[in-house]
N, C-alpha and C positions, 0 to 999 in steps of 0.2 A: 266210891263214896266220895274220895277227894275231888273229882271233877264236880259233884252235886254240891260240894261246900263252896267251892269257887264260884260257880254260878250263882249260888245265894247270896254270896257275899257281894258279887258284882251287882246283882239286882238291888241289894238293900243300899249299896252306894249309890246307884242311880236314882233310886227312890229319894234317898235324902238329899242329893243334889237338886232334884226336881222340886222338892218341898222347900229347900233352901231359896231356890230361885224365885218360886212362886211367892214365898212369903217376902222376900224383898222387893219383888215388884208391888205387891199389896201395900207394903210399907211406904214406898215412894208415891204411890197413886194417893195414899191418905194424906201424904204430906202437899201434895199438889191442891187436894180438895181442901186442906186446912187453909193453906195460904190463899186460896180463891175466898174462901169465907172471911178471911181478914180484910181482903179488898172489899167485900160487900159490906162489912160492918162500917169501914170508912166511908166508901161512897153513900152509904144510907145517912150516915152523919152529916156528910156534904149535902146531900139532898134535903134533909131535915132543915139545916141552917139557912138555906136559900131563900126560903119563903119569908123568913124572919127578916133577913137582910133587904129583900125586896120590899116589904112592908115598912120597913124603917125608913128606907131612902124614898118612898111613894110620895109623901109629901112635899118633899124639898124639890122634887125632879118634875115639876108640872109640864115641861115641854119636852120631855124625854120619855113619853110613854112607850115609844117603840123599843127602846133599849130594854124596859122592864118587861115587855111582852116577850122580847127575844129571850130573855133570861129564863122567863117562867116557861115558854116552850120547849126549851133547851133542857131544862130540868125534867120536864114530863117525859121528853124522848128518852132522856138517860135513863130515867127510872123504869121505863117499859123495856129498853134494850137489855136490861140484865138477864131476860130469859133468852135470849137470843145468841148467847155465846160470848167469849172474850173478844173477838175481834169487832162484832157489832157494839158491843158494850163499851170498848175502848174508843171507837169511832165516835159514839154519842157522847161520851163524857169529853172528848177533845173538843166536840162543838160547844158543850157546855162552858168548858173551861175559856174558849173564845168569846163566849157571851158575857161571862164574868170579867173578862179584860175589858170589854167594851164598857160594861156598867162601871167599872172603876176609872176608867178613863173620862167618862162623862161625869163622874161625881167630882172629879178635881175641879170643875167649874163651880161648885157650890160650897162657899167657905163655911155656911152654916152646917151642913152636912158633915163637912170634914171636923167639926167640933163636936158633934153629937156622940155622947158616950155609948149609947146603945149600938150605934153604927160602928163606932171603933172597937167595941166589944166582940160584935159579930164579924167583923174583919179579921180581927186576930184569932178567933175561933176557926174561921175559914182558912186562914193560912196556915194554921197549925194542921188542920185537917188535910190540907193539901199535900203537906210534908209527909205526914202518915200514909197517905194514898201513895205517894211516890216510893216511900219504903215498903209497902205491902206489895205494890208491882214488882220491885226488885225481888222480893223473896219469892213471890209467886214465879216469877220467870226463872229464877235460880233452880226451884223446886221442879218446875217444866223441863227445865234442862236436864237436869239428874235424870228424872224419870223417862224422857225421851231417849237419853244416851243408853240407859239400862235396858230399854227395849230393842235397840238396834245392835247391842254387842253380843258376841258369841259367849256363852251358850244361851244367854236369856233369849235371843231372838228364836229360838227352837221352841221356847215354852210359852212366851207373851201371845203370840197369835192364837194358838188353840185354846188358850185360857181366855180369851176375849180382851186383852189389853190393847188399848190404841193410843196412838200418838197424841198428846194434848197441843193445844194453841196457846202460843204466848200472848200476853196482855200487852200489846204493842201501843205506845203513844206515839202520835205524829211528831217529827223534829219539833215544831213550834209549839208543841203542847208539852214538851218534857220539862220545860222551864215552870217553876211555879209562879203563879200570877203575883205580881208585886202589889201589895196591899198597902198603900201609903197615903192616906188622906189627912194625915196630921202634920 
């Protein structure tokens, strides 16, 4: 009778251990998904601000249509890259950041544009959004690191694979895209 009780206790402990590990992995996976959703919210805000900014500067920048087209195309590519995973999305967002830098650099040559309240307001909103994107990326990458570490540590590694948990990608910015674009037309 005693050996049967020992076997039952050991099985119960093992089941509780597996359940605890599984629940921990689910919690970490959900944190990664929530952090990714926060990035998507900030990127959508950014994508929504850009057409307003392009329209606001369009009338002032008669000879700079190429820059406006570049920004518009980069925005469209960034929006569509969202479904291709964090790596593709990060790359498209980096191109968009570069296009915005070009727009702001060219805008420096237009004194009337630098004084336009609507443009200044949009630039301030865009700058704030860029900061929020940066913080969201940091939170996402920290959540991914925690999740990936939990997948690769013992005894979690024994549970993760059979239950379908897979490693997640980081949302990496290129070194030159890490900096928030400087928005200063005033």
